[in-house]
Structure formats: structure tokens, C-alpha cells
C-alpha positions in Angstrom: 0.2 -0.1 -0.1 2.7 2.5 0.6 4.5 2.0 -2.5 1.1 2.9 -4.4 0.8 5.9 -2.3 4.2 6.7 -3.0 4.0 6.7 -7.0 0.6 8.5 -6.6 2.7 11.3 -4.4 5.3 11.3 -6.6 3.1 11.8 -9.9 0.7 14.7 -8.5 4.1 16.4 -6.9 5.9 16.4 -9.9 2.4 17.5 -11.8 2.2 20.3 -9.8 6.4 21.3 -9.9 5.8 21.2 -13.8 3.3 23.4 -13.6 5.1 25.8 -11.2 8.2 25.7 -13.2 5.8 27.7 -16.3 5.6 30.6 -13.6 8.5 30.0 -11.8 11.9 32.6 -12.7 13.9 29.6 -12.2 14.1 25.8 -13.6 12.6 23.5 -11.5 13.2 19.3 -12.6 9.2 18.2 -11.5 11.0 14.6 -11.6 13.5 15.6 -8.6 10.8 17.8 -7.1 8.6 14.9 -6.8 10.9 12.4 -5.8 12.4 14.7 -2.8 9.4 16.2 -1.7 8.2 12.4 -1.2 10.7 11.0 0.4 10.8 14.2 2.6 7.5 13.5 3.5 7.9 9.9 3.9 11.1 10.4 6.7 9.0 13.0 8.3 5.8 10.6 9.2 8.3 8.0 10.3 10.4 10.7 12.5 6.5 12.1 13.9 6.0 8.3 14.9 4.1 6.6 11.9 5.1 3.3 10.8 6.7 3.6 7.5 8.9 0.9 5.7 12.3 2.5 5.5 12.9 1.0 2.5 10.5 3.1 0.5 12.0 6.5 1.5 15.4 5.0 1.3 15.0 3.9 -2.5 13.7 7.3 -3.3 16.9 9.1 -1.4 19.3 7.1 -3.2 17.6 8.3 -6.9 18.1 12.1 -5.4 21.8 11.4 -4.6 22.3 10.5 -8.0 20.4 12.9 -9.2 21.9 15.6 -7.4 25.4 14.1 -8.7 24.1 14.5 -12.5 22.8 17.7 -11.9 25.9 18.9 -10.3 28.0 17.3 -13.0 26.4 19.6 -15.6 28.2 22.8 -13.9 31.5 20.9 -13.7 34.6 21.8 -15.8 36.9 19.4 -15.2 38.4 16.6 -16.9 36.9 13.4 -17.1 39.2 11.8 -14.6 38.6 14.7 -12.2 34.8 14.1 -12.7 35.0 10.6 -12.0 37.2 11.0 -8.6 34.5 13.4 -7.3 31.6 11.5 -8.4 33.5 8.7 -6.6 33.3 10.5 -3.4 30.1 12.4 -3.9 27.5 9.3 -4.7 29.0 6.9 -1.3 29.1 10.1 1.0 25.5 10.7 -0.4 24.4 7.4 0.2 25.7 7.3 3.8 24.1 10.5 4.5 20.8 9.3 3.6 21.2 6.7 5.7 22.2 8.4 8.3 19.2 10.4 8.2 17.1 7.6 8.1 18.9 6.0 11.4 18.7 9.3 12.9 22.5 9.2 13.4 22.1 13.4 13.2 26.4 13.5 14.1 26.7 11.5 11.0 24.5 13.3 8.9 25.8 16.4 9.6 29.3 15.0 8.9 28.6 13.7 5.7 27.0 16.7 4.5 29.6 19.0 5.6 32.0 16.5 3.4 29.7 16.6 0.6 29.5 20.6 0.4 33.4 20.5 1.4 34.4 18.4 -1.7 31.7 19.7 -4.4 33.3 23.2 -3.2 36.9 21.9 -3.9 35.9 20.2 -6.9 33.7 22.9 -8.5 35.9 25.7 -7.5 38.8 24.2 -8.9 38.5 25.8 -12.3 38.8 22.9 -14.4 41.7 21.7 -16.1 44.8 24.0 -16.1 44.7 25.6 -20.0 41.3 24.8 -20.6 40.6 28.8 -20.7 43.1 29.2 -22.9 42.5 26.4 -25.1 38.9 27.6 -25.7 40.0 31.2 -26.4 42.5 29.9 -28.9 39.9 27.8 -30.7 37.7 30.9 -30.9 40.5 33.4 -32.7 41.4 30.3 -34.9 37.4 30.1 -35.8 37.7 34.0 -36.4 40.6 33.5 -38.5 39.1 31.0 -40.8 36.1 32.3 -41.0 37.2 35.4 -42.5 
């Protein structure tokens, strides 16, 4: 029964997020919003004392971790090897954070969340591989010379 309610919730919230994204000044992934708000509601219900099979929000949380990694990957300017290294740290740490939330291990949740922010800032602010900007400028200059 819980999985049926969960699927319906994801669909309804995703639909509402899709409608909202049409008027909001920023982009919202409707499926991401549906999944996130559904597992947040399930975890909140669990914390309030309702009997929730934690396998269901755990599945959704895993999807959110991978979805966040995918969205952040789009902003990443590093080499493929550096991106793989970041994902190698980010995704398992995200799973650990999700588990910590479900198990109510608050110290572990704070530490893993801090680690996630730290490695993401470190890797995203590194500016990508050395010489990438110069490479791009050189390509633009060459294309302009070839054109005219």
C-alpha cells in the first residue's frame, strides 16, 4: 500500500512542480521535486511516529543522491578523470548521509553533509583543468581567422 501512495505522491507532486516551473523565474526538475518532496514527507512521517517501511524512502533518497550528482556534473568543468574522482566520493557519501538520516544518526548526518559540501566546493571551484580557458580562447581565435 505504501508504494502505491508513494508512486501517486511522486506523480502528483511532479505535476504540480511542472505547473509551478512554468511561472517560476528558475528551472525546477519536476521529477526531482516529486521524488524529493515525497521522501521528505515519508521521513517526516516516520520521525513523527508513523509506521513507515524505510525501504521506500531509502529507494527515493538513493535516486535523489544520483540525481543531485547528475545535476552538479553539468556545472563541472574539470577533466573526465577529476569528475570520476568527485563522483567516487560524492555518491557513496550521499548514500551515507541518506542512511544517517533514516537511522537518525545526527552527528554522522552533519559530518557527511559537511563532507559533501566541502568536496563539491573544492572540485567545482578548482576551475577545471589547467589551460582549458586558453584552449577555448585559442579555438575561438582560430575559428574567427578561418571564417574571415
